[in-house]
N, C-alpha and C positions, 0 to 999 in steps of 0.2 A: 471542389473535387479534392479529396485527400491525397490523390496521386500526383497532382499538379505541383511542379517545383515552387512556383510563386504563390499559388492559391491555397496550398494545403493548410497554412496557418489560419487563414480566414475561414476555411471550411471547419477546422477544429473548433474555432470560436463560435460559429453558428451552431454547431452540434452541442457544445458544452453549455452555452448560455440560453439557447432557445429550443434545443432538441430538433433542429432542422438539419437534415442530411441530404444525400443524393436522391433519396426517394421523395423529397419535398421540393424539387426544382420548379414544378408547375405552380405550387403554392407561392413560392418566393417570387416568381415572375408575375403572378396576379397581384401580390402585395405591392410590388414595385409599380406596376401599371396603375393601380388604384392611387398610390401615394403621389405620383407625379401629377395627378389630376387635382389633388387637394393641397399639397404643400408647395411652397414657393421654391423656385430654382434660383439659387443665389449665385450671381456671376463671380468668378474668381479671376484667374489669369487669362490673358489673351496673348497669342504669339502667332508665328507663321502657320501653325498647324490648326489654329482655330480658337474660338472662345470656349472656355471651360466653365462648368457650373457644378454646384453640389445641391443635392436634395436630401435632407435628413428627415426621418420619420420614425415614429415608434412602432415596434412590432411586438405583439403579445402572442405567445405560443406556449402551450403546456404550462400555463400559469406563471410564465416568466416574461418580463418585458425588457427590451433593449432598444437603443437607438441605432437604426441602420442608416448608413450614409451611402448614397449612390453618387457617382461622379459621371459627368457627361461632357461631351464636346460637340460643338457645331463647327464643322470644318468650313473653310472659305468656299464659297460657291455652292454650299448646301444649305437647306432650309430646315433640316430636321436634326434632332439630337441623337447621338450615339452613346450608348452606355459604355463607360470605360472601366468602371470598378464598382464593387459593392462590398461593404464590410461593416462590422459592428464598431461603433464608436465607443471607446472605453472612457 
């Protein structure tokens, strides 16, 4: 979202590099859902808030390709991951 204080820079990069904007949220959600079925979740840090993971995957849109990184957390006493961030890896 270009209006979000912390997310606007990520949104600009998605638009500039892949042509993805607010009108493409469903497409991005589908790409993420598909990617987490194919690509490995790499464990990163663990602390009192939970175990964190990253999943990197390629996205091609409008003849441009970029690596998208999603970050996830599984909180203590939960068995499912929660998406915490999504951005283009430079």
